[in-house]
N, C-alpha and C positions, 0 to 999 in steps of 0.2 A: 620625598621622605618615604612614600609608600613603596617605591622600588627598592630603596635601601633596606627597609624592613623585610621585604620579601627575600632579598639576598641573604640577610642575616638569618632569617628563619630557615632557609634552605641549607645554609652552611651548618647550622646547629643540628638539623635533621641528619645530614650526612656525616658530621664529625662529632656529634654530641657525646659519644662515649669517650672521646679523647680530648676534645676542645670545644669550648662554647664561646661565642662572641656576643657582645651586646654594645649598643650605642651608648656611650657615656656622655658625649657632649656634641652639639652641632652649633657651629658658628659660621655664618656666611658660606664660604666655599670650603670649609674645613670640618671634618668629622673625626672625632676621637672614638676609636673602638677599643674595648677592653676584652682581652682574651684570657680565659682561665681553663684549667684542666690539667690532666696528667701529660698530655701530648705524647704522641707515639715516638718512642726512642729511636726507632729505625727510620722514621721519616725525617726529612730535614725540617727544622723549625720554621723556616721561611716558606715551606710548602703550604702551610696553613694560610699565610698572608696572601700568597699567590692564588690560592683557591678562592678566596673572597674577592680578590682583584678580578679574576677571570669571570666569576659569577656576576659581578657588577657590570662588566663590559657587555654582557649579553643584554643588558637593559640600557646601554648608552651612558653608564656612569663610569667616571674615571677615578679610580682609587689607587693611590701610590703610597706605600709605606714610607714614612718620613723618619719616624723614630720607633725603635723597638726596645 
């Protein structure tokens, strides 16, 4: 959980003016993240999810969007 919290904190630091993420629920091997914000209109919406995914991979965490 500590690694995930760091990934979320770093995501929010980098994207905080456009999008913020927070852990909504943790169950066994599933994590529900909630995103909110204005989101950049010129960026692809999925780029935000990919950024969190790639950030998590740096810490050995595997995150895959299942439902958006």
